[in-house]
Structure formats: structure tokens, C-alpha cells
GUZA-770858 format. One line per 4 residues: number of its first residue (from 1); their letters; for each residue x, y, z of C-alpha. Coordinates in steps of 0.001 Angstrom, whole numbers, plus 500000, padded with zeros to 6 digits. Layout:
BEGIN
NUM) a) X/Y/Z ~ ...
//
This chain:
BEGIN
1) mtri) 500269/499866/499692 ~ 501209/503574/499353 ~ 502487/505533/502412 ~ 500264/508957/502404
5) strn) 502583/511406/503847 ~ 500263/513098/506984 ~ 501479/516655/506363 ~ 500804/516208/502812
9) vlfl) 496361/514908/502913 ~ 496388/517906/505793 ~ 497878/520314/503262 ~ 496146/519252/501047
13) svfs) 492791/518958/502125 ~ 492254/522921/503887 ~ 493650/523798/500667 ~ 490926/521678/498821
17) vysl) 488303/523706/501092 ~ 490090/527055/501126 ~ 490208/527519/497312 ~ 486196/527325/497084
21) sslt) 485747/529418/500876 ~ 484723/526638/502415 ~ 485110/524970/505343 ~ 482482/523898/509149
25) saqg) 481796/521285/511502 ~ 481341/517593/509416 ~ 477860/515914/509543 ~ 477956/512331/508594
29) aers) 475595/511363/506373 ~ 474214/508007/507899 ~ 473244/511064/510555 ~ 472306/513398/508395
33) avva) 471414/512362/505489 ~ 468884/514812/503723 ~ 465461/513214/501915 ~ 464335/513760/498896
37) gkqa) 460931/516567/499256 ~ 459393/516557/502541 ~ 461020/513537/504743 ~ 464536/515399/504213
41) gprv) 466043/515830/507327 ~ 468937/513061/509735 ~ 468871/509190/509190 ~ 467379/508137/512766
45) gkir) 465308/505759/513893 ~ 464219/504839/517284 ~ 464448/508268/519803 ~ 464868/508456/523419
49) sqpt) 464444/512482/522839 ~ 461820/513461/525343 ~ 461252/517567/524935 ~ 458838/519611/525732
53) pkrt) 458085/521675/522437 ~ 458264/525412/522420 ~ 455758/527396/521330 ~ 457463/530901/520483
57) saas) 454781/531493/517398 ~ 451038/532412/516958 ~ 451161/529245/513736 ~ 452902/527241/516670
61) krgh) 450541/527715/519044 ~ 447993/526146/516710 ~ 449693/523022/516738 ~ 451168/523563/513169
65) qsmk) 451311/525207/510230 ~ 451191/524353/506423 ~ 453555/525619/503197 ~ 455077/524920/500261
69) saeg) 457141/522909/499133 ~ 459679/523768/496318 ~ 457729/521249/493867 ~ 454110/523256/495002
73) envt) 452700/520153/497332 ~ 451209/521241/500424 ~ 452859/520065/503360 ~ 452231/519495/506796
77) vtrr) 454449/520786/509702 ~ 453761/519794/513077 ~ 455510/521160/515696 ~ 453387/521243/519630
81) rvaf) 451884/517840/518886 ~ 455083/515735/518196 ~ 455684/515181/521961 ~ 458917/512867/521262
85) grgr) 460167/515215/518789 ~ 462685/514594/515471 ~ 459429/513681/513205 ~ 461734/513739/510472
89) eqhv) 463745/511176/511595 ~ 460223/508737/510804 ~ 460355/508783/507708 ~ 463085/507785/506728
93) gvss) 464057/503991/506578 ~ 466687/503613/509174 ~ 466894/501856/512587 ~ 468296/503455/515154
97) tyis) 468485/504985/518932 ~ 468836/508719/520185 ~ 469882/509237/523109 ~ 468965/513379/524066
101) kdtl) 471314/515559/526516 ~ 468893/515067/528995 ~ 467649/511482/529148 ~ 471982/511492/529091
105) aqhq) 472362/513692/532289 ~ 469249/512084/533915 ~ 471312/508288/533963 ~ 474778/510359/534521
109) vvdv) 476341/509060/531904 ~ 480325/509920/532148 ~ 481036/507732/529762 ~ 480229/505015/527607
113) kglm) 479954/502003/529714 ~ 476742/504114/530627 ~ 475304/504241/527424 ~ 474178/500311/527450
117) nlap) 471634/500573/529437 ~ 469879/503024/527064 ~ 469528/501380/523696 ~ 468451/498163/522897
121) nltv) 470458/495022/521520 ~ 473647/497320/522888 ~ 476635/496230/525234 ~ 479220/497869/526367
125) qpqg) 482259/495998/528796 ~ 485477/496776/530299 ~ 488114/494885/528693 ~ 489010/493064/532270
129) gssg) 490384/495709/535254 ~ 491270/498401/531997 ~ 490153/501729/531401 ~ 489823/500175/528150
133) vnft) 486331/499042/526979 ~ 484766/496723/524172 ~ 480799/497060/522128 ~ 478560/494625/521321
137) lrgi) 475480/495399/518892 ~ 472674/493211/518017 ~ 475414/490287/518838 ~ 478517/491166/517223
141) gfrd) 480908/492528/518803 ~ 485187/491983/519196 ~ 486790/491914/522327 ~ 490067/493126/521622
145) ftfn) 492235/492777/525142 ~ 495256/494420/523444 ~ 493524/496932/522119 ~ 495624/497192/518682
149) ntps) 492705/495774/516180 ~ 489391/497527/514459 ~ 486639/497377/516664 ~ 483532/496006/514772
153) vmty) 481417/498801/516828 ~ 483427/502593/515699 ~ 482435/505190/518109 ~ 482682/508704/516837
157) vddv) 482998/512297/518990 ~ 481984/515463/517011 ~ 482374/513100/513222 ~ 486101/511527/514362
161) alpi) 486828/508204/514435 ~ 487728/506752/517553 ~ 489370/503007/516665 ~ 491295/502613/519386
165) gyms) 489293/501004/523301 ~ 491311/503310/525230 ~ 489597/506444/523332 ~ 486196/505728/523001
169) gaal) 486504/504978/526953 ~ 487510/508065/527609 ~ 485075/511107/529650 ~ 481826/511780/528177
173) fdls) 480881/515972/529097 ~ 478412/518986/527623 ~ 476672/516562/524909 ~ 474210/517604/522538
177) gvdv) 472706/513541/522397 ~ 474485/509863/520692 ~ 473318/508374/518019 ~ 473486/504678/518201
181) qtgp) 473341/503265/514657 ~ 473275/499591/513852 ~ 475472/498556/510977 ~ 477058/497677/508743
185) vgfs) 477808/501287/508229 ~ 480806/503753/506441 ~ 478551/504082/502630 ~ 478340/507523/503119
189) hgqt) 480871/508639/505939 ~ 483919/507408/508239 ~ 485257/504142/508151 ~ 483539/500235/507313
193) vtag) 482708/498087/509666 ~ 480741/495442/510507 ~ 478080/496146/513868 ~ 477504/499674/513366
197) elni) 478585/503508/515136 ~ 478134/505537/518351 ~ 477633/509038/517200 ~ 478179/510963/520103
201) ktad) 478220/514949/519729 ~ 478900/516904/522152 ~ 478129/521144/522476 ~ 478463/523577/520161
205) ptkd) 479619/527928/520537 ~ 476416/529653/520717 ~ 476030/533182/519714 ~ 474298/534754/522748
209) fhys) 475863/534479/525946 ~ 475050/531332/528427 ~ 477011/529945/531273 ~ 476153/526351/533358
213) asqd) 477386/524836/536383 ~ 475719/521275/538397 ~ 477087/519566/541014 ~ 476503/516056/542381
217) laty) 476702/514683/545024 ~ 476267/510403/545712 ~ 476825/507539/547369 ~ 480633/506353/548179
221) arsi) 481620/510601/548001 ~ 480985/509955/544675 ~ 481536/513847/542913 ~ 480671/515224/539684
225) tnly) 481247/518585/538500 ~ 480069/520059/534473 ~ 479924/523638/533717 ~ 480738/525266/530420
229) vsgs) 480441/528845/529337 ~ 479808/529828/525492 ~ 479653/533212/523539 ~ 480413/535371/520962
233) itdk) 483861/537528/520825 ~ 482428/539211/517493 ~ 479010/539173/515168 ~ 481325/536407/513108
237) lqyr) 483448/534355/516027 ~ 481722/532534/518759 ~ 483660/530394/521672 ~ 482469/527656/524082
241) iagy) 484344/525797/527318 ~ 483086/522869/528990 ~ 484501/521288/531756 ~ 484299/517941/534119
245) tqhg) 485726/516235/537145 ~ 484547/513175/538835 ~ 485852/512279/542491 ~ 485308/509793/544428
249) ggfq) 483061/506665/543581 ~ 484485/503282/544584 ~ 482173/500943/546225 ~ 484548/497609/545825
253) ksly) 486020/496378/549483 ~ 489388/494607/550335 ~ 488486/490893/550935 ~ 491351/490471/553077
257) ngem) 491803/494259/554969 ~ 488367/496148/554457 ~ 490507/498812/552760 ~ 487678/500673/549510
261) lgna) 488445/500481/545282 ~ 487742/502410/542740 ~ 487868/506126/543518 ~ 487530/508022/540436
265) nkga) 489886/511224/540299 ~ 489498/512866/537286 ~ 489298/515349/534475 ~ 488857/517390/531039
269) irak) 488681/520628/529403 ~ 487287/521224/526061 ~ 487450/524497/523864 ~ 485733/525527/520188
273) lawq) 485903/527708/518147 ~ 483239/528965/515108 ~ 483751/531279/513212 ~ 481293/532262/509388
277) pdek) 484594/534361/507225 ~ 480955/534139/505043 ~ 477446/533611/504731 ~ 478943/530448/502970
281) tdvk) 481877/529794/504801 ~ 481475/527478/508244 ~ 485164/527044/510700 ~ 485424/524970/513956
285) vtgi) 488554/524495/516338 ~ 488378/522312/518891 ~ 490923/521413/521434 ~ 490110/518476/524474
289) waqd) 492510/517672/526987 ~ 491459/514908/529920 ~ 493350/513092/532948 ~ 492493/509781/534565
293) nsea) 494367/509015/538225 ~ 491111/506846/539714 ~ 491824/503697/541123 ~ 491434/501416/538425
297) mgaf) 488403/498395/538558 ~ 489242/495237/541196 ~ 488017/492305/540141 ~ 486472/488936/542197
301) nvqd) 487224/485512/542138 ~ 484594/483327/540048 ~ 486721/479394/540670 ~ 489520/478257/542035
305) sghg) 491526/477149/539691 ~ 494345/474864/541990 ~ 495404/478090/544115 ~ 493619/477258/547351
309) ipsy) 491249/480535/546490 ~ 487558/479747/546933 ~ 485381/481486/544876 ~ 483925/485433/546357
313) qnnl) 480484/485164/547202 ~ 479554/488738/546757 ~ 481007/490014/543628 ~ 482025/493539/545021
317) ktgw) 484089/492052/547400 ~ 487223/492025/546042 ~ 491941/492135/546697 ~ 495117/493161/545133
321) gfrp) 499118/493170/546267 ~ 501937/493656/544345 ~ 505607/492074/545038 ~ 507904/494764/545126
325) eflk) 510234/493026/542168 ~ 506976/493676/539999 ~ 506973/497543/541002 ~ 510102/498187/540503
329) ltgn) 510619/496111/536858 ~ 507495/498354/536038 ~ 508657/501272/537182 ~ 505673/501552/539420
333) egan) 507233/501941/543164 ~ 505143/503303/546232 ~ 501832/501625/544559 ~ 500243/500163/546842
337) kpfy) 496998/500461/545059 ~ 495403/499000/541398 ~ 495145/502601/539616 ~ 495043/504476/536475
341) nntf) 497131/506808/534697 ~ 495968/507917/531455 ~ 495943/511446/529392 ~ 494504/512143/526471
345) wgat) 494831/515322/524221 ~ 493678/516058/520882 ~ 492772/518921/518019 ~ 490009/519084/514979
349) laat) 489770/521267/512324 ~ 486233/520930/510682 ~ 485329/523042/508114 ~ 481741/523277/505626
353) relg) 481599/525056/501889 ~ 477956/525948/500360 ~ 478697/525194/497557 ~ 474875/525968/496054
357) faql) 474697/522773/494588 ~ 476633/520800/497131 ~ 478339/520909/500854 ~ 481567/519810/500648
361) ttts) 483256/518690/504436 ~ 486178/518305/505486 ~ 488080/517554/508520 ~ 490827/517134/510220
365) sfqq) 491962/515628/513412 ~ 494776/514311/515265 ~ 494387/512177/518990 ~ 496438/511525/521316
369) myih) 496788/509370/524225 ~ 499095/508233/527363 ~ 497979/504619/529094 ~ 499784/503196/532048
373) nlmd) 496957/500678/533984 ~ 498273/498477/536898 ~ 495782/495663/537495 ~ 495425/492440/539954
377) ldat) 493041/489908/537964 ~ 493680/487520/540488 ~ 491797/489333/542842 ~ 494318/488792/546016
381) prai) 497307/489994/547390 ~ 499551/486956/545805 ~ 501584/486749/542236 ~ 499509/484726/540530
385) yddn) 498090/487374/537864 ~ 499220/491294/538271 ~ 499583/493557/535022 ~ 500597/496338/534311
389) vntn) 499930/497932/530540 ~ 501422/500676/528845 ~ 500512/502028/525602 ~ 501376/505224/523863
393) gnlf) 499073/506073/520818 ~ 498574/508788/518312 ~ 495791/508736/515698 ~ 495931/510691/512590
397) sqev) 492276/511189/510354 ~ 491306/513452/507978 ~ 488204/513098/505874 ~ 486392/515178/502396
401) rlhs) 483278/514907/501784 ~ 480297/516386/499374 ~ 477023/515461/499269 ~ 473484/517384/497841
405) ekps) 471727/520016/498867 ~ 468830/520873/498187 ~ 465779/518697/500257 ~ 463925/519580/496696
409) srvq) 465504/517673/493873 ~ 464885/513809/493106 ~ 468425/512717/493273 ~ 470125/513253/497033
413) wavg) 473640/512412/497253 ~ 477062/511620/498995 ~ 481143/511048/497889 ~ 483824/511372/499818
417) myyn) 487190/509774/500963 ~ 488450/508919/504682 ~ 492035/507956/505372 ~ 493639/507317/509421
421) rtql) 497025/506174/510448 ~ 498189/505088/513427 ~ 500659/504524/515084 ~ 501082/502150/518884
425) kssf) 503591/501668/520747 ~ 502871/498801/523848 ~ 504408/496707/526705 ~ 502343/494434/528961
429) fndy) 504270/493117/532211 ~ 502654/490110/534046 ~ 503584/488118/537674 ~ 502576/484722/537987
433) tesv) 505637/483533/540150 ~ 503285/482684/542599 ~ 501258/480820/540288 ~ 501264/476761/539895
437) trpf) 501057/476856/536207 ~ 504156/479832/535267 ~ 506012/481216/538063 ~ 507700/484020/536760
441) mirt) 507301/486770/535329 ~ 506866/487982/531975 ~ 506831/490986/529135 ~ 505778/491330/525765
445) syrq) 506407/494516/524080 ~ 505911/495377/520290 ~ 504850/498748/517627 ~ 502469/498467/515474
449) nqqa) 501409/501153/512191 ~ 498480/500791/510082 ~ 496633/503060/508290 ~ 493295/502633/505933
453) fsqy) 492472/504658/503166 ~ 488559/504386/502506 ~ 485965/506008/499736 ~ 482385/505822/499155
457) grvr) 479675/506700/497413 ~ 475902/506754/498606 ~ 472651/507897/496376 ~ 468876/507956/497529
461) favt) 466302/508285/494141 ~ 462288/509634/495120 ~ 460837/507255/492323 ~ 457389/509209/493301
465) nklh) 456650/511183/496715 ~ 456379/508330/498533 ~ 458587/505954/497317 ~ 462166/506306/497635
469) liag) 465365/504036/496829 ~ 468972/504085/498219 ~ 472141/502617/497106 ~ 475979/502485/498643
473) lshe) 479075/501488/497637 ~ 482278/501713/499605 ~ 485588/500453/499118 ~ 488739/500059/501984
477) sddr) 492151/499416/502438 ~ 493123/498388/505571 ~ 497263/498339/506303 ~ 498769/497525/508740
481) rlld) 502160/496359/509979 ~ 503594/494873/513326 ~ 507134/495650/514829 ~ 509817/494183/516980
485) metk) 508055/491853/518282 ~ 509669/490566/521833 ~ 508487/488517/524617 ~ 511112/488236/527883
489) ryrt) 510789/485761/531071 ~ 512617/486888/534047 ~ 514858/484924/536232 ~ 512961/483709/539171
493) asyp) 513913/480528/541207 ~ 512357/478610/539147 ~ 513571/479526/536046 ~ 517435/480810/536940
497) vnwd) 517143/481823/533284 ~ 516055/484650/531310 ~ 514400/484023/528577 ~ 513651/486430/525871
501) nhyp) 512381/485863/522475 ~ 512604/487924/519278 ~ 509729/487254/516481 ~ 509775/488562/512483
505) nfga) 507864/491113/511805 ~ 504340/490262/510455 ~ 501967/492728/508075 ~ 498100/491627/507388
509) ltnq) 496307/494055/503961 ~ 492641/493901/503936 ~ 491479/494943/500416 ~ 487505/494625/500099
513) fagm) 484394/496158/498921 ~ 481225/496923/500704 ~ 477730/497860/499628 ~ 473922/498533/499803
517) ggie) 470481/498407/498508 ~ 467134/499792/500009 ~ 463809/501032/499705 ~ 461396/502958/501370
521) yqvl) 457280/503311/500901 ~ 455154/505884/502988 ~ 452266/504288/502722 ~ 450467/506791/504357
525) pnvl) 451865/510200/505755 ~ 452318/508588/509110 ~ 453266/505024/508413 ~ 456511/504460/507172
529) lygn) 457553/500661/505145 ~ 461118/500139/505195 ~ 464198/497751/503489 ~ 467659/497617/503198
533) irkg) 470571/494574/502232 ~ 474109/495525/502937 ~ 477475/494065/503112 ~ 479616/495127/505302
537) fkpg) 483337/493859/506730 ~ 485877/494370/509091 ~ 489659/494611/508742 ~ 491874/491898/510424
541) gfta) 494587/492472/512845 ~ 496821/490727/515308 ~ 496705/489054/518972 ~ 499890/490492/520669
545) nntv) 499974/489197/524605 ~ 501918/486975/525800 ~ 503439/485458/523327 ~ 505733/482396/523052
549) vaaq) 504779/481098/519800 ~ 506071/483112/516435 ~ 502116/480470/515448 ~ 499959/483177/518156
553) ltpt) 501210/486666/515697 ~ 498997/484540/512532 ~ 496578/487466/511914 ~ 493371/487612/511899
557) kpes) 491602/487366/508790 ~ 489109/489802/507618 ~ 485206/489431/508804 ~ 482120/489791/506021
561) llay) 478536/490622/507319 ~ 474942/490017/505056 ~ 472575/492009/506659 ~ 469116/491834/505462
565) evgf) 466475/494825/507477 ~ 462728/495249/507127 ~ 460832/497632/509527 ~ 457936/500575/509262
569) ktdf) 457569/503840/511841 ~ 454191/504781/512649 ~ 453119/507866/514693 ~ 449550/507967/515664
573) fnhk) 446583/510472/517571 ~ 448409/512874/516317 ~ 452044/512108/517361 ~ 451239/510743/520766
577) lrfn) 451924/506978/520392 ~ 455197/506189/517902 ~ 455357/502376/517263 ~ 458764/501438/515593
581) tdaf) 459640/498355/515036 ~ 462049/496043/512755 ~ 463735/492841/511982 ~ 467511/491502/510863
585) wydy) 468820/488875/509581 ~ 472369/488460/509609 ~ 474821/486130/507781 ~ 478615/486093/509424
589) hgqq) 481924/484707/507368 ~ 484604/485070/509116 ~ 483326/486222/512713 ~ 485872/487735/514332
593) imgl) 485859/486407/518280 ~ 488570/485768/521011 ~ 489576/481655/521684 ~ 492422/479972/522967
597) qvip) 495321/478455/522839 ~ 496869/475593/524220 ~ 500952/475959/524178 ~ 502754/472730/525636
601) nygt) 504374/473569/529377 ~ 503591/477612/529075 ~ 499532/476850/529495 ~ 496289/478956/527779
605) vgqy) 496038/481664/526438 ~ 494076/483704/524247 ~ 493651/483883/520632 ~ 491781/485779/518363
609) inip) 490511/483152/515763 ~ 488325/483569/512699 ~ 484446/481372/512791 ~ 484412/480425/509246
613) ksqi) 479649/480905/509228 ~ 477256/482346/511991 ~ 474012/483621/512186 ~ 472255/486539/514244
617) wgve) 468702/487332/513858 ~ 466303/489614/516148 ~ 463624/492165/516106 ~ 463872/495666/518006
621) teid) 460674/497994/518940 ~ 459858/500482/519682 ~ 456877/502548/521696 ~ 456347/506108/523091
625) inpl) 452967/506984/524786 ~ 452105/510827/525495 ~ 448705/509680/527038 ~ 448344/512990/528996
629) rnfy) 450049/516486/529046 ~ 453831/516399/530678 ~ 453801/512859/530744 ~ 455782/510677/528628
633) ieqh) 456190/506976/528626 ~ 458945/505550/525930 ~ 459653/501322/525054 ~ 462327/500030/523827
637) igye) 462654/495689/523443 ~ 465762/494074/521563 ~ 464708/490731/521172 ~ 468462/488592/519553
641) rgvy) 469230/484860/518722 ~ 472825/483213/517173 ~ 474215/480672/516642 ~ 477611/479175/515360
645) kdln) 476972/477271/512178 ~ 480884/475786/512078 ~ 483318/476230/514951 ~ 485734/474006/516710
649) mvns) 487124/475376/519546 ~ 489317/474513/522895 ~ 487316/473600/525900 ~ 488821/475213/528389
653) savt) 487771/473768/531353 ~ 488708/470123/530297 ~ 492081/471605/529701 ~ 491914/472843/533230
657) ayyq) 491061/469667/535070 ~ 493591/467802/533071 ~ 496257/470236/534136 ~ 495336/469358/537686
661) ktge) 495222/465732/537585 ~ 498486/465347/535149 ~ 499889/468254/535262 ~ 500223/468788/531718
665) fkpf) 498653/471334/529397 ~ 496628/469067/526777 ~ 494321/471063/524460 ~ 490858/469393/524183
669) ydny) 488303/470640/521409 ~ 484722/470460/520995 ~ 482773/471383/518428 ~ 480409/474047/518355
673) sgvd) 478328/473802/515216 ~ 474642/474266/516008 ~ 475361/476503/519532 ~ 473459/478907/520706
677) sgip) 476032/482017/520629 ~ 475499/483458/524337 ~ 474386/486566/523296 ~ 471395/488242/525474
681) kltl) 468197/487373/524046 ~ 466248/490414/525780 ~ 467260/493463/526522 ~ 464579/496447/527898
685) ngna) 464691/499909/528050 ~ 462445/502664/529292 ~ 461505/505370/531389 ~ 458641/507085/532668
689) nyka) 458113/510739/533167 ~ 456008/513394/534556 ~ 456027/517157/534437 ~ 453586/518942/536693
693) hvag) 452853/522071/536959 ~ 452233/523653/540109 ~ 451337/527061/541959 ~ 453918/530119/541482
697) gwvl) 455327/528470/538383 ~ 457323/525651/539657 ~ 457474/522888/537445 ~ 457960/518962/539684
701) tpym) 459311/516131/537791 ~ 459245/512563/538826 ~ 460536/509787/537254 ~ 461539/506462/536555
705) awsy) 463604/504370/534270 ~ 464454/500714/533677 ~ 466922/498058/531780 ~ 467059/494074/531560
709) rgsq) 469186/492437/530189 ~ 469122/488654/529300 ~ 472032/486231/530938 ~ 475241/486238/527944
713) ldmp) 477733/483455/527548 ~ 480763/484812/526246 ~ 482874/482125/525939 ~ 481027/478962/523991
717) gnpv) 480601/475761/525751 ~ 481928/477169/529292 ~ 479093/477595/531968 ~ 481591/479739/533878
721) yrma) 481531/482705/531585 ~ 478247/483209/531568 ~ 476535/486541/533103 ~ 473076/486182/534923
725) pyfl) 470132/488476/533667 ~ 469470/491094/535734 ~ 466623/494495/536058 ~ 467604/497413/537204
729) ldag) 465408/500353/538088 ~ 466421/503833/538550 ~ 464013/506988/540181 ~ 464457/510447/540772
733) ltwa) 462522/514587/541142 ~ 463731/517284/540121 ~ 462525/520617/541207 ~ 463272/523607/538674
737) psnn) 461573/527237/538333 ~ 459075/527228/534999 ~ 462242/529094/533658 ~ 464676/526531/534128
741) kwsl) 467533/528292/534841 ~ 468113/526064/537441 ~ 466905/522564/538695 ~ 467592/520148/542250
745) tvys) 467416/516720/541284 ~ 467397/513983/543951 ~ 467307/510978/542264 ~ 468256/507016/543021
749) tnll) 470095/504666/540461 ~ 469908/500640/540390 ~ 466936/501513/543654 ~ 467094/497473/544039
753) drhy) 470311/497222/544900 ~ 471196/494597/542188 ~ 474703/492993/542345 ~ 475361/492090/538829
757) dltr) 477861/491630/536224 ~ 479907/493772/534019 ~ 482162/490911/532697 ~ 483291/486883/532919
761) elgl) 486709/486515/531777 ~ 489555/483619/532347 ~ 492942/484868/533789 ~ 495784/481930/534026
765) nayy) 493955/479254/533547 ~ 491677/481070/536436 ~ 488012/482544/535786 ~ 487633/486249/537579
769) gtpg) 484327/488739/537097 ~ 484026/492651/537158 ~ 480889/494102/539151 ~ 478051/496535/538059
773) tprm) 477440/499609/539860 ~ 475725/499053/543064 ~ 472942/501953/544372 ~ 473593/505190/544472
777) vggr) 471771/508171/546217 ~ 472697/511383/545188 ~ 471531/514281/543992 ~ 472025/517537/541901
781) frid) 472071/520993/541688 ~ 472521/522728/538196 ~ 472069/526243/537096 ~ 471996/527238/533324
785) l) 472111/531286/532597
//
């Protein structure tokens, strides 16, 4: 693959925009595709927003107004009666979930893990006790424990893709909303992936002067502070500065000395400048800095593996302890608790130019991260599985996009190019000195360079005012190199000689096409039928963890997904009842999952593998009801099933049992063809709130929110990995004046105090888990002027 100079790409991008007097904020087409005729609007399906629409004109007070489109067609624009907002998306044939900024604040969402209980068929899991996260959407995900591979679900922040799990797990604050877009995606913006996208939008500068601050205090001494200030410098230049801090909140307790673990100590600041040099040009510059010096998440022991450690009956119990030799080797002298020491910073230039026939958009971004995580995954004071991760990485991305502008046109289109370059330098230290199978310390280190270049195009054709046809095509080339891989075993009493292995460099090149086609039919003004077929892929990559033999470095092959989807969207009773449903069928080839490999005289290690064939199918339903004035009920239901059609995999339970009897590691394989893939079958997300206007111009808003997640099994054939189903209930009460310039909220999350697991994983033949958050009771005061 031809190497492309980052400097040249950036120069050409900026030059191309300025040569047309261009520039502004990029808006991904799959979040804001314009629809022909009266269906113009972003491509969003299922909705979680719950605003009370403003009534600022005589027409809006009457509930609606009429106007004529460019084609002379009478169009009714509904305002007051669209109780759940974003009504235009009801005329676009794609399934997605929108989460409003009010819902995010209500649920105290400060990182992406908080999104899991707000969208159907979405799973967000921390990787072990690290600060990185992995995503699964509609049963498609990738547990990347070294975070050097492309995720199945791509995270975008202000249209900038963050393909590294540590980056996407950073703090979320001062948001305007989140779209969860089901895949395959990448036909009109960004990068091609199989599962879908999380599109996170942060708030933009305002021309009027505004400022806001909020303070949230809760049990376990948790404190969350948010603030922003926004306004104009000149009539063509605006700014916004937002900040966030979080402290405390540690709820895990040591089984050995009663000490607490998990207190947060992190903060972030974001600055934005928006500039309009002329009426057709917008420029936006964003800078971000974030620091996380929190205590790490602790593990709990699920099952003894021969080390004499019983399983923990309470998943909120944990343990930790590090040998001085390990702390010295890793540069952590004096550390007495697991911790994170992460720094993120970056800058983005986004620009847009209105060309009359189309809009030109360019987005250039550079992101840098420094990750240092010290973890104790055996959850004991012993050195059985202690882990230290150091990863430094940077990402440069550039996107140039041209899309049509006229809503009245029968043909809507978008074309563009996307490029990214990622550089990683990582080292992983493990202390197994007191383990039965590997009584030594070991280090794995490597560098990885990756770049991807994709081109895409999408067209939407209005056959009639009611019938629309959609087609899209994308091509992507992904080139990655694993360099300077080294594994070193340090001298111990059992192994008196140092052992140092160097491995040859490896490469993986993916060069594939993806495509889609769809149809929409507006049966009635309030009833839309749609269907689509999409073919997507995700590039291959490397397993870069505890490498002992070169065969472990053989890259995984790309995975591909053929997706079929049909659905309908409806609004009844003057938009007081919204009922949307979709059904999907996924034909999966080469699915990438975390499997296992047994290495003689060493043990079982994680290894990414490809499943030749698997299938996933499911249905999703959204029911939004506005039965009374200011009373809103929303319910999302997701049901999915997955099955492996062709899979032979190591049985870790059989390997462990054989080792305990014989002292030898021997691989045992089971055939899982026709076996359920273990994804949660049923997910429920809902909420209800009522705005009661009381005497004196005050508003009292009680609310409840609930979620249910079915049983999950991340590793086929081994019930130890199974996480039990759980139900969570939140409740709160907000008191505010009618102008909403300030508010006071009291709340409880996980009101029933359910104990549940976020992960179940294998560590050195021992099984460990990480817990979800127990009941939190708190209050929040906010001013917004």
C-alpha cells in the first residue's frame, strides 16, 4: 500500500476547502442524510429524546402550520403535537436509537459504559480491570484485550472516529446527544465496520452568552462537576469552554483488609471556536485534554483454579497486592493499589462550504493517548495474575466529503474519502510468580503501524413522492504492520535463566468492497415501510499478548457480514403514540472472536480466531406514548438470537481439569456447530416522566427508568463465563422554576441494589469477573443561564 504523508494530506484538505472559500462542522451522512421532498432530515430511527416543544409563534400555538414545497406540494409541519421530537426521522428507513442530552444527564452518563442500558441490543464492557472498553451491537462485537485491532462498533466524537478502545472509553461531558447506528455502516462517511456506530455529539458554541454549572453528590463519596461558558467574541466568531471532574465513588471492598477500591480522580476540558468568514463558510476548531488518575476496577474470583482461592460470594468484594520486584520492574515503586494513569489530548479542524449545488465538508484530527494501567486480576494479595499495561498511541484522520443540498431534488447523493493513520507502542508486564503453572514474570512489547484509506458513495432517488430507492458503495484498504515483537521471561527461583524471544515482523492487508441497497415507501403520511440489504466487512489484525510461539502472530482474516433488515415506523393520535419495529437477519462469515490456544509447557492463552460461518437474527421495537399532557412513557425492546454454524474451539474447562490431574497442558476441542452464541436474548430499556406545573410557576418532575438484560455467555461451551440476567430500576425527582434556569434533583440509580456482572473472563486458567455499580443515592444542583 502506498504510504501517504500526513502533512500532505492535511495540506491538500485545507487547501481544497479554502480554494472554494470553504469550511465548517462535518455532519456524517448516516446521521444527517437529507431526504427528498418533505422527508428531509437526519437518518435516525428509534428515539429516546423527550423534549417539551417550544411554542414561539401563533402558528405553533395552533399546533401546526402549512407551507408549499419547492415542487408545489402542500406540506404540514407539525410542532406542538410531536411529543417525542425528531419527527422527520420517522420518514427515513433506517433503524437507530437517539439518546438526548437530558436522558444522558438523568442517567449520570459520564463514559460510554453508561450507554449500555439506554439502547436495545447494545453491550459495553470494560476489558478486564483496564480503562479500555469493548462494544457489541446486535450480537456483533470484538473483545480486544490488547486494543490494537479495529472494533466492530466504531465510536465517533464530533465525526472523528476513535478506533482504539482506550480512546473511546474516555470521559463524556457537555454533550448534545448520542446516536446508536446499527451496521454495517460506512457508505456515506467514515470507516467501514460490521456492527455499527456510536455517534457522540458535543455541544457547539452559541452566539448568545450562556453559562451553566452543576454539582452532583452521591453515596460512596462520589462527586461529579460539570460547567461550561459560551458566547460571541465578534459577530462572526464564537467560543465554548466546557469542563468536567469526577471524584470518589469507589464501591469495592477488600476481602482481606477491608480497604475500599475504585475511587475516581479524573477531569477534562474542551474548548471550541466557531468562525463564519462569510455567509457560506463555517470553520470549527476543537481542542480536548483529559486526565484519569483513578483507582482501577477490581476483580472478584469466580472459580478456584487450583491455587486454593475459593470463589467470592459477593462480587463487590475484591483483593489486591503487588510484589516489590514487580513494582520496580514496571516503574511503579510505592504503589499500593491498582490504578489508571491516562492522558488524552487532541485537536480537530472541521470546515464546511456551501457550493449551491452541494456542500463540501472536511474534517482533520489528531489524537494522542498515554495509557498506564496497573491491575490485579487474581483479586488477591498473591502474585498469581498481576498486570501492568503501557500503551502510547496517536491517531491522525482526514475526511473530505461532498453531498447534495437541495431537499426538493429527486436525487440526493454523497461522495467522499476517509484516511486514518494509527501508531501504537505497547508493553504488557505480568507477574505470575506465585501461580501453579507459570511461576515467573513476563513482558511482551511491540510496535504497530496502521493506515486505512476508504472511498464511498451513496445515492437516494425519489421514484415518486412516496417511493424512494437507496444505494451505496464503499471500498477500503487497511494496511497494518506488527513490528519489533519481543517476549521476555525474567529470572526466578523456578526459572533461573532469563528467556528472551524476538519474532519476525508481520503484516496484514485488507482490500475489500462493501455495498448496500434499500427501499422506502411512505404508505400514509404517518406510516413508513422500509427494507435494506447491506454487505460490510472489518479488517483483520493481530493477537499481541503473551506471545510464546510465532504461530500466535498469524493475523486473523477479515470478517464480512451480509445483513437483511425490514421495518416500519408509525405515529398515531396526532403524534402521541409512536410505534416502530424492525427485524434483521445477519449472515456472518469469518466472525472474529477471542478464542483460546493451548501451548505445551506454558498453558492456555487468548488467541483471536475466525469462525467460518455464524448467524444472528432479531427484532427491535420502540413504543413511545404521550397519554396526558406533559406525561411521557418510552419503551425499547430488543430480542436477538445467535448460532454458530461452524466452530471448533478449545474447551478451557477440560484443559484445566486435565492439568490438575496430570500437570500437563493438552488441548481439548469441542464442536460448537449449531450452538447458541450466548448473546443476551432480551434487552429492555424504558423510562417515564411527568412534568407537574404547580402554583407559583414551579415545575415538579418525577421520573423512573428501567432496564433488563438477559443472560450472556462470552465463551462458548463454558458455563463459568455465563453472566446472570439482571433488572435495574432508577428513580428521581426534579424541582425547577418554569424558566428552567436552575434545578434541584434527588435520585437513586439501581434502586433495588441488584448485584450483577459486567464481564466474566479467563486469567491464567482462573476465572474472574468485574462487577456493575450497586445502588447509588444522590442529589444534583444545576444552574443554566
